[in-house]
Rosetta silent file (secondary structure, phi, psi, omega in degrees, C-alpha in Angstrom):
SEQUENCE: MGELQTLPNIADKLEAQLTEVGIPTIDALKQTGSREAWLRIAAIDPSACYMRLCALEGAIQGVRWHHLDEGTKKEMKAFYQLHQMRK
SCORE:     score description
SCORE:     0.000 S_00000001
   1 L     0.000  129.527 -179.333  115.992   34.538  185.039 S_00000001
   2 L   -94.810 -178.253 -177.439  119.557   35.743  185.296 S_00000001
   3 H   -59.451  -42.041 -178.105  121.587   36.900  188.265 S_00000001
   4 H   -61.494  -31.014 -179.423  120.607   40.553  187.911 S_00000001
   5 H   -70.498   -7.005  173.682  116.931   39.718  188.254 S_00000001
   6 H   -76.336  -12.047  178.233  117.542   38.636  191.828 S_00000001
   7 L   -87.532  153.099  175.249  117.861   42.343  192.644 S_00000001
   8 L   -62.920  147.552  174.191  114.850   44.539  193.267 S_00000001
   9 L    78.323   -6.581 -175.389  113.596   46.547  190.237 S_00000001
  10 L  -104.156  114.967  176.237  115.406   44.403  187.660 S_00000001
  11 L  -113.964 -171.365 -176.161  113.148   42.460  185.230 S_00000001
  12 H   -50.419  -53.235 -174.034  113.823   40.876  181.836 S_00000001
  13 H   -62.588  -46.170 -178.088  114.140   44.044  179.790 S_00000001
  14 H   -69.168  -35.221  176.581  116.425   45.905  182.148 S_00000001
  15 H   -65.022  -40.754  177.861  118.619   42.867  182.701 S_00000001
  16 H   -62.380  -42.931  178.594  118.916   42.466  178.898 S_00000001
  17 H   -63.152  -45.137  178.880  119.866   46.132  178.551 S_00000001
  18 H   -59.561  -42.637  178.463  122.460   45.911  181.288 S_00000001
  19 H   -63.538  -41.898 -178.845  123.983   42.850  179.682 S_00000001
  20 H   -63.144  -31.711 -179.273  124.010   44.583  176.265 S_00000001
  21 L   -95.137   14.988  173.290  125.940   47.559  177.706 S_00000001
  22 L    86.693   24.815  178.643  128.538   45.346  179.372 S_00000001
  23 L  -124.928   77.722 -171.944  127.085   44.979  182.844 S_00000001
  24 L   -90.860   -4.080 -176.654  126.188   41.310  183.118 S_00000001
  25 L  -136.379  164.391  176.548  126.513   40.706  186.884 S_00000001
  26 H   -59.229  -45.625  179.888  125.563   42.209  190.235 S_00000001
  27 H   -60.725  -41.331  179.887  129.181   42.976  190.998 S_00000001
  28 H   -62.321  -40.588  179.651  129.597   44.702  187.634 S_00000001
  29 H   -65.507  -44.494  179.179  126.489   46.822  188.320 S_00000001
  30 H   -62.728  -40.535  179.800  127.736   47.806  191.766 S_00000001
  31 H   -68.886  -37.854 -177.808  131.180   48.688  190.395 S_00000001
  32 H   -72.094  -42.845 -176.682  129.685   50.651  187.484 S_00000001
  33 L    88.710  156.411 -176.675  127.130   52.522  189.575 S_00000001
  34 H   -64.996  -39.096 -176.912  123.614   53.539  188.703 S_00000001
  35 H   -66.067  -48.613  179.962  124.504   56.751  186.920 S_00000001
  36 H   -65.855  -40.226  176.931  127.069   55.237  184.528 S_00000001
  37 H   -59.520  -45.345 -179.906  124.779   52.211  183.935 S_00000001
  38 H   -64.051  -42.442  176.058  121.924   54.529  183.091 S_00000001
  39 H   -57.676  -42.507  178.586  124.080   56.586  180.718 S_00000001
  40 H   -65.430  -41.074  178.757  125.091   53.460  178.868 S_00000001
  41 H   -67.305  -44.283  179.084  121.482   52.321  178.610 S_00000001
  42 H   -58.252  -29.752  179.166  120.303   55.773  177.514 S_00000001
  43 H   -68.201  -25.460  177.755  122.848   55.646  174.682 S_00000001
  44 H  -107.488  -12.401 -179.109  121.065   52.612  173.234 S_00000001
  45 L  -139.459   97.862 -179.006  117.495   53.328  174.388 S_00000001
  46 L   -63.978   -7.478  177.189  116.289   56.940  174.220 S_00000001
  47 L   -85.795   -0.964  178.718  113.245   55.992  176.317 S_00000001
  48 L   -57.916  124.620 -171.549  115.478   55.535  179.381 S_00000001
  49 L  -119.410  176.880  176.357  113.769   57.607  182.029 S_00000001
  50 H   -54.886  -42.650 -178.392  114.153   58.908  185.551 S_00000001
  51 H   -63.115  -36.123  177.872  112.358   55.883  186.954 S_00000001
  52 H   -67.156  -38.809  174.007  114.858   53.569  185.250 S_00000001
  53 H   -59.770  -46.336  178.495  117.715   55.507  186.805 S_00000001
  54 H   -66.183  -35.057  177.205  116.038   55.173  190.239 S_00000001
  55 H   -61.412  -41.970  179.128  115.420   51.461  189.550 S_00000001
  56 H   -64.403  -46.302  179.274  119.135   50.977  189.009 S_00000001
  57 H   -64.200  -42.515  178.090  120.064   52.846  192.181 S_00000001
  58 H   -60.216  -40.650  176.953  117.444   50.918  194.148 S_00000001
  59 H   -57.636  -45.508  179.526  118.816   47.650  192.785 S_00000001
  60 H   -63.565  -39.629 -179.792  122.282   48.587  194.001 S_00000001
  61 H   -82.847  -10.034  177.394  120.939   49.545  197.402 S_00000001
  62 L    81.380   25.365 -179.696  118.735   46.472  197.596 S_00000001
  63 L  -131.478  155.879  169.094  115.408   48.349  197.810 S_00000001
  64 L   -60.632  143.054 -175.132  112.429   49.032  195.567 S_00000001
  65 H   -60.051  -28.409  179.291  113.061   52.369  193.868 S_00000001
  66 H   -61.531  -25.724 -173.928  109.972   53.828  195.532 S_00000001
  67 H   -98.231   10.418  172.475  111.714   53.431  198.894 S_00000001
  68 L   -62.530  146.477  178.326  114.881   55.388  198.049 S_00000001
  69 L   -69.133  157.145 -173.912  115.406   58.192  200.534 S_00000001
  70 H   -60.761  -36.884  179.412  114.369   61.671  199.442 S_00000001
  71 H   -62.900  -41.574  179.091  117.974   62.917  199.203 S_00000001
  72 H   -66.406  -41.196  178.488  118.904   60.122  196.825 S_00000001
  73 H   -60.482  -41.448  177.985  115.795   60.794  194.738 S_00000001
  74 H   -63.486  -41.974  177.193  116.735   64.465  194.485 S_00000001
  75 H   -62.073  -44.717  178.417  120.256   63.579  193.409 S_00000001
  76 H   -60.706  -42.389 -178.020  118.903   61.145  190.781 S_00000001
  77 H   -66.029  -42.847  178.258  116.450   63.783  189.515 S_00000001
  78 H   -62.264  -44.812  178.700  119.187   66.418  189.192 S_00000001
  79 H   -61.253  -45.950  179.942  121.439   64.006  187.345 S_00000001
  80 H   -60.769  -48.190 -177.751  118.582   62.952  185.004 S_00000001
  81 H   -62.333  -38.831  178.152  117.634   66.572  184.278 S_00000001
  82 H   -61.045  -41.316 -176.829  121.205   67.568  183.538 S_00000001
  83 H   -81.115  -19.048  173.782  121.526   64.787  181.013 S_00000001
  84 H   -72.709  -36.081 -179.272  118.105   65.518  179.453 S_00000001
  85 H   -67.558  -26.139 -177.534  119.257   69.090  178.724 S_00000001
  86 L   -79.342  -12.369 -178.126  122.300   67.739  176.862 S_00000001
  87 L   -73.234    0.000    0.000  120.186   65.816  174.413 S_00000001
């Protein structure tokens, strides 16, 4: 288990993807932000979904993604939908 897996929502696969896209530490994830991290992952994994975006945001906030506030979830959904239309 690496450093990133100490955060909520981050398991083996997501940690490996974050490392692959140049985000190997908690500090790097916080500096990069959930949206940019998700965009980088989506570039290498077309199955990157809304829930993965929320998982990243939850990890940064220190909560399970299910417990993100409704405003944050709406923002994440709008961001995800915008980038789905660009595909």
